[in-house]
C-alpha positions as MATLAB code, in Angstrom:
seq = 'NMLFSPTSLTECVREWEDLEKNYQQIQDTHRLYKQKLEEVTKLQNSCTSAISRQRKKLKELTVSLRECKENHPNPKLSAEELEAIGEIEKSTKERTNSFFEMEAFLPKKNGLYLSLVLGNVNVTLLNKQAKFAYKDEYEKFKLVVTVILFIVSFTCRFLFSYRALDALFYFLLVWYYCTLTIRESILITNGSRIKGWWVFHHYVSTFLSGVMLTWPEGVLYQMFRNQFISYSLYQSFVQFLQYYYQSGCLYRLRTLGERHTMDLTVEGFQSWMWRGLTFLLPFLFFGHFWQLYNGLTLFRMSQLPQCKEWQVLMCGCSYMVLFLGNFLTTLAVVYQKYRNNQGKSKIL';
ca = [
    -166.398    6.283 -248.005;
    -163.761    6.672 -245.242;
    -161.755    3.691 -246.542;
    -160.647    5.565 -249.678;
    -160.004    8.957 -248.073;
    -156.386   10.239 -248.414;
    -155.802    9.989 -244.666;
    -156.875    6.326 -244.558;
    -154.795    5.469 -247.633;
    -151.719    7.127 -246.099;
    -152.220    5.091 -242.926;
    -152.599    1.907 -244.988;
    -149.335    2.596 -246.847;
    -147.533    3.317 -243.560;
    -148.952    0.110 -242.064;
    -147.783   -1.847 -245.129;
    -144.253   -0.392 -244.813;
    -144.152   -1.436 -241.138;
    -145.303   -4.908 -242.098;
    -142.592   -5.075 -244.785;
    -139.895   -4.208 -242.217;
    -141.324   -6.747 -239.796;
    -141.413   -9.391 -242.558;
    -137.699   -8.783 -243.268;
    -136.963   -9.304 -239.569;
    -138.983  -12.534 -239.602;
    -137.003  -13.767 -242.616;
    -133.701  -12.941 -240.914;
    -134.785  -14.660 -237.713;
    -135.950  -17.745 -239.629;
    -132.688  -17.856 -241.590;
    -130.732  -17.705 -238.314;
    -133.014  -20.404 -236.856;
    -132.286  -22.766 -239.794;
    -128.573  -22.053 -239.489;
    -128.615  -22.866 -235.745;
    -130.688  -25.970 -236.478;
    -128.011  -27.206 -238.894;
    -125.354  -26.480 -236.265;
    -127.357  -28.414 -233.656;
    -127.716  -31.373 -236.054;
    -123.937  -31.400 -236.649;
    -123.283  -31.241 -232.889;
    -125.766  -34.088 -232.305;
    -124.054  -36.299 -234.894;
    -120.610  -35.401 -233.527;
    -121.666  -36.164 -229.940;
    -123.344  -39.465 -230.914;
    -120.229  -40.614 -232.818;
    -117.909  -39.586 -229.946;
    -120.014  -41.495 -227.384;
    -120.083  -44.557 -229.645;
    -116.294  -44.476 -230.065;
    -115.635  -43.976 -226.353;
    -118.078  -46.749 -225.427;
    -116.242  -49.137 -227.782;
    -112.859  -48.163 -226.312;
    -114.163  -48.538 -222.741;
    -115.389  -52.025 -223.624;
    -111.939  -52.928 -224.968;
    -110.302  -51.416 -221.852;
    -112.578  -53.453 -219.556;
    -111.570  -56.665 -221.376;
    -107.868  -55.697 -221.110;
    -108.173  -55.006 -217.362;
    -109.881  -58.375 -216.850;
    -107.039  -60.089 -218.725;
    -104.504  -58.185 -216.590;
    -106.080  -59.506 -213.404;
    -106.358  -63.054 -214.776;
    -102.802  -63.158 -216.132;
    -101.298  -61.552 -213.034;
    -102.803  -63.087 -209.872;
    -103.062  -60.942 -206.748;
     -99.598  -61.760 -205.285;
     -97.933  -60.358 -208.443;
     -99.985  -57.144 -208.483;
     -99.126  -54.420 -205.987;
    -101.781  -52.755 -203.817;
    -101.413  -49.558 -205.873;
    -102.022  -51.456 -209.147;
    -105.108  -53.191 -207.743;
    -106.409  -49.864 -206.460;
    -105.821  -48.260 -209.891;
    -107.732  -51.087 -211.611;
    -110.583  -50.720 -209.109;
    -110.780  -46.963 -209.711;
    -110.872  -47.412 -213.487;
    -113.625  -50.053 -213.227;
    -115.671  -47.789 -210.929;
    -115.239  -44.793 -213.254;
    -116.219  -46.956 -216.259;
    -119.553  -47.829 -214.617;
    -120.170  -44.156 -213.759;
    -119.377  -43.156 -217.342;
    -121.902  -45.685 -218.665;
    -124.621  -43.969 -216.579;
    -123.371  -40.588 -217.784;
    -123.665  -41.720 -221.424;
    -127.246  -42.845 -220.760;
    -128.085  -39.341 -219.495;
    -126.397  -37.718 -222.526;
    -128.136  -39.975 -225.039;
    -131.527  -39.031 -223.611;
    -131.021  -35.650 -225.340;
    -129.637  -37.037 -228.613;
    -131.658  -38.392 -231.558;
    -131.525  -42.156 -231.802;
    -132.856  -44.788 -234.143;
    -136.297  -46.050 -233.134;
    -136.649  -49.606 -231.866;
    -138.511  -52.233 -233.888;
    -141.917  -51.481 -232.334;
    -141.747  -47.693 -232.790;
    -140.395  -48.149 -236.326;
    -143.381  -50.348 -237.209;
    -145.893  -47.932 -235.658;
    -144.389  -44.504 -236.427;
    -141.717  -45.170 -239.040;
    -138.346  -43.432 -238.816;
    -139.640  -40.334 -236.972;
    -137.328  -38.745 -234.403;
    -139.193  -38.892 -231.075;
    -136.379  -37.505 -228.877;
    -137.467  -34.369 -227.004;
    -134.571  -31.927 -226.777;
    -135.139  -30.203 -223.427;
    -135.993  -31.254 -219.882;
    -139.214  -29.226 -219.754;
    -140.618  -30.986 -222.853;
    -139.597  -34.404 -221.521;
    -141.160  -33.804 -218.120;
    -144.326  -32.335 -219.690;
    -144.720  -35.469 -221.870;
    -144.117  -37.742 -218.863;
    -146.624  -35.770 -216.785;
    -149.210  -35.972 -219.577;
    -148.637  -39.766 -219.755;
    -149.352  -40.086 -216.025;
    -152.552  -38.020 -216.324;
    -153.637  -40.090 -219.338;
    -153.283  -43.317 -217.320;
    -155.229  -41.882 -214.398;
    -158.111  -40.540 -216.517;
    -158.480  -43.706 -218.644;
    -158.306  -45.902 -215.510;
    -161.275  -44.008 -214.038;
    -163.170  -44.377 -217.357;
    -162.400  -48.126 -217.441;
    -163.648  -48.470 -213.858;
    -166.954  -46.764 -214.739;
    -167.462  -48.794 -217.946;
    -166.591  -52.127 -216.274;
    -168.968  -51.297 -213.385;
    -171.716  -50.539 -215.940;
    -171.084  -53.826 -217.800;
    -171.007  -55.855 -214.583;
    -173.966  -54.462 -212.649;
    -176.185  -52.359 -214.939;
    -176.270  -53.670 -218.528;
    -175.398  -57.027 -220.066;
    -175.119  -56.459 -223.813;
    -172.477  -58.049 -226.053;
    -172.151  -54.754 -227.985;
    -171.350  -52.861 -224.764;
    -168.873  -55.595 -223.779;
    -167.194  -55.233 -227.199;
    -166.912  -51.469 -226.657;
    -165.246  -52.133 -223.288;
    -162.781  -54.624 -224.831;
    -162.009  -52.205 -227.672;
    -161.302  -49.493 -225.075;
    -158.884  -51.882 -223.330;
    -157.092  -52.696 -226.617;
    -156.784  -48.980 -227.482;
    -155.583  -48.122 -223.956;
    -152.850  -50.773 -223.798;
    -151.731  -50.093 -227.396;
    -151.428  -46.386 -226.576;
    -149.473  -47.190 -223.394;
    -146.959  -49.326 -225.297;
    -146.346  -46.515 -227.828;
    -146.052  -43.793 -225.182;
    -143.765  -45.922 -223.004;
    -141.481  -46.629 -225.982;
    -141.233  -42.867 -226.593;
    -140.531  -42.243 -222.884;
    -137.806  -44.925 -222.850;
    -136.202  -43.188 -225.855;
    -136.276  -39.963 -223.802;
    -134.545  -41.427 -220.756;
    -137.278  -43.120 -218.695;
    -136.071  -46.278 -216.996;
    -138.890  -48.835 -217.090;
    -138.127  -52.426 -216.109;
    -138.548  -54.886 -218.992;
    -141.485  -56.844 -217.582;
    -143.610  -53.761 -216.809;
    -143.379  -52.826 -220.492;
    -143.832  -56.365 -221.850;
    -146.920  -57.066 -219.751;
    -148.748  -54.265 -221.596;
    -148.153  -56.141 -224.863;
    -149.627  -59.290 -223.266;
    -152.599  -57.256 -221.951;
    -153.168  -55.816 -225.452;
    -153.198  -59.333 -226.912;
    -155.537  -60.622 -224.181;
    -157.991  -57.734 -224.674;
    -157.909  -58.285 -228.454;
    -158.746  -61.986 -228.012;
    -161.653  -61.083 -225.667;
    -162.916  -58.672 -228.344;
    -163.058  -61.492 -230.928;
    -164.680  -64.052 -228.576;
    -168.168  -64.693 -230.033;
    -171.349  -64.687 -227.968;
    -172.133  -68.157 -226.602;
    -172.402  -70.393 -223.545;
    -168.662  -70.372 -222.790;
    -168.417  -66.604 -223.223;
    -171.247  -66.092 -220.740;
    -169.589  -68.539 -218.317;
    -166.442  -66.358 -218.169;
    -167.881  -62.883 -218.845;
    -168.759  -61.860 -215.265;
    -165.468  -63.208 -213.903;
    -163.451  -61.225 -216.458;
    -165.365  -57.974 -215.940;
    -165.184  -58.341 -212.136;
    -161.423  -58.821 -212.442;
    -161.183  -55.743 -214.725;
    -163.163  -53.715 -212.171;
    -160.777  -54.745 -209.384;
    -157.739  -54.127 -211.597;
    -158.903  -50.571 -212.395;
    -159.396  -49.901 -208.676;
    -155.878  -51.170 -207.819;
    -154.319  -49.241 -210.726;
    -155.989  -46.054 -209.495;
    -154.532  -46.655 -206.020;
    -151.075  -47.295 -207.510;
    -151.010  -44.226 -209.763;
    -152.315  -41.973 -207.005;
    -149.876  -43.073 -204.298;
    -146.873  -43.737 -206.578;
    -147.117  -40.230 -208.073;
    -146.894  -38.683 -204.591;
    -144.031  -40.984 -203.593;
    -142.081  -40.261 -206.808;
    -142.547  -36.511 -206.356;
    -141.149  -36.725 -202.813;
    -138.169  -38.885 -203.861;
    -137.386  -36.621 -206.846;
    -137.398  -33.615 -204.520;
    -134.872  -35.419 -202.282;
    -132.769  -36.271 -205.351;
    -133.259  -40.031 -204.850;
    -135.133  -40.690 -208.114;
    -134.660  -39.703 -211.751;
    -137.001  -36.980 -213.099;
    -138.208  -39.328 -215.877;
    -139.141  -42.258 -213.588;
    -142.733  -43.442 -214.065;
    -145.521  -45.046 -212.099;
    -145.942  -48.757 -212.920;
    -148.664  -51.382 -212.514;
    -146.543  -53.336 -210.068;
    -144.035  -52.968 -207.241;
    -140.470  -51.627 -207.467;
    -137.731  -51.202 -204.870;
    -138.221  -47.413 -204.521;
    -141.796  -48.045 -203.282;
    -140.576  -49.876 -200.200;
    -140.803  -46.765 -198.040;
    -144.439  -45.790 -197.742;
    -146.129  -48.039 -200.330;
    -145.827  -51.553 -198.859;
    -149.558  -51.373 -197.992;
    -150.186  -51.891 -201.738;
    -148.578  -55.360 -201.734;
    -151.659  -57.311 -200.474;
    -153.797  -55.667 -203.193;
    -151.182  -56.575 -205.831;
    -150.762  -60.190 -204.719;
    -154.549  -60.647 -204.599;
    -154.717  -59.378 -208.196;
    -151.894  -61.742 -209.246;
    -153.691  -64.761 -207.791;
    -156.925  -63.649 -209.459;
    -155.003  -63.824 -212.765;
    -153.959  -67.385 -211.840;
    -157.595  -68.233 -210.985;
    -158.734  -66.815 -214.352;
    -156.106  -68.894 -216.177;
    -157.072  -72.117 -214.375;
    -160.788  -71.424 -214.963;
    -160.175  -71.010 -218.700;
    -158.035  -74.180 -218.875;
    -160.871  -76.133 -217.201;
    -163.358  -74.597 -219.655;
    -161.155  -75.676 -222.597;
    -161.650  -79.313 -221.492;
    -165.452  -79.093 -221.807;
    -166.969  -81.014 -224.758;
    -168.853  -77.904 -226.005;
    -165.649  -75.847 -226.178;
    -164.990  -74.989 -229.817;
    -163.629  -71.429 -229.485;
    -159.826  -70.976 -229.709;
    -160.178  -67.842 -227.569;
    -160.617  -69.936 -224.392;
    -157.147  -71.492 -224.503;
    -155.476  -68.288 -225.742;
    -156.914  -66.232 -222.874;
    -155.918  -68.972 -220.412;
    -152.284  -68.907 -221.646;
    -152.232  -65.080 -221.529;
    -153.453  -65.040 -217.920;
    -150.816  -67.601 -216.907;
    -148.070  -65.479 -218.527;
    -149.392  -62.382 -216.702;
    -149.569  -64.229 -213.374;
    -146.050  -65.688 -213.628;
    -144.500  -62.413 -214.810;
    -146.248  -60.183 -212.262;
    -145.923  -62.573 -209.315;
    -142.262  -63.522 -209.872;
    -141.189  -59.923 -210.612;
    -142.925  -58.588 -207.477;
    -141.556  -61.464 -205.397;
    -138.016  -60.811 -206.699;
    -138.255  -57.117 -205.682;
    -139.524  -58.007 -202.188;
    -136.848  -60.706 -201.748;
    -134.055  -58.392 -202.938;
    -135.201  -55.656 -200.555;
    -135.369  -58.171 -197.700;
    -131.785  -59.321 -198.479;
    -130.558  -55.704 -198.584;
    -132.207  -54.936 -195.229;
    -130.662  -58.098 -193.725;
    -127.248  -56.986 -195.014;
    -127.666  -53.545 -193.435;
    -128.710  -55.133 -190.120;
    -125.532  -57.276 -190.062;
    -123.351  -54.225 -190.771;
    -124.998  -52.333 -187.887;
];
């Protein structure tokens, strides 16, 4: 047998010796890696403490400057002193933004929601490539699931009318919105700037989908079923439009240096979309008023004598919260942009 011939055995011994040398190198490399990891951890803690101390001192300095201006009215302060105070205040605001950028690369304690879901796991990604890859994967996830939701809602609305299939659709919605809330919390920890309402409305959508999942088969369920699924079909269509066009717009603005690399697409309208994406506004406002219509429909249904299900009123309240939040937030963005444009016109 060739395996036990002297030549083969010699080769095996030589191979083993090479592996031994390589193993020693691996051990050395791993030892160095652990040493560097400890150094990185110390630097992280040092940097976090330094930022915390400086932030506290800046806060105290801001209060002191305010007191200076209040205790010494303008006639008593020279132009140079006022200019110095203005410069310090401007630099303080810039430093706050700088700290936000730094902290995106430092471990931080998870918020309440992430702590409940994941525990005390560090979710901070330590390099830009990893952060951008996670953000990019989040965007793709939204796009793919939106297409799936569109197909399933179309099937439920026009092809099959089974309560089991409806339940599968509602479960998919609950899973989707739950996953979005977790991923968005991780992205916020890593430096993404998402406006409060666009995060909170996913929690409301999760709750609404969960209530629809528990709504038992009956006359009232059938009265609202087609309206809800039609709305979901339209919502998936609008979300697809938003993700598709917002992604292109964000890419262009990031290339020009006008947007942060961790900015995300949202299921609404933000000021940066003003150039090129205003055509989405009619679709968004139509969707907002459909939410209002759903809420009013459910409130009317709750007044019917045969209404015994608590889900009717709960869904009605959820739709009203969604309508008010979405409509007022979008309106505020449009109004603010209009005011800014008016201001620019007056200057010109």
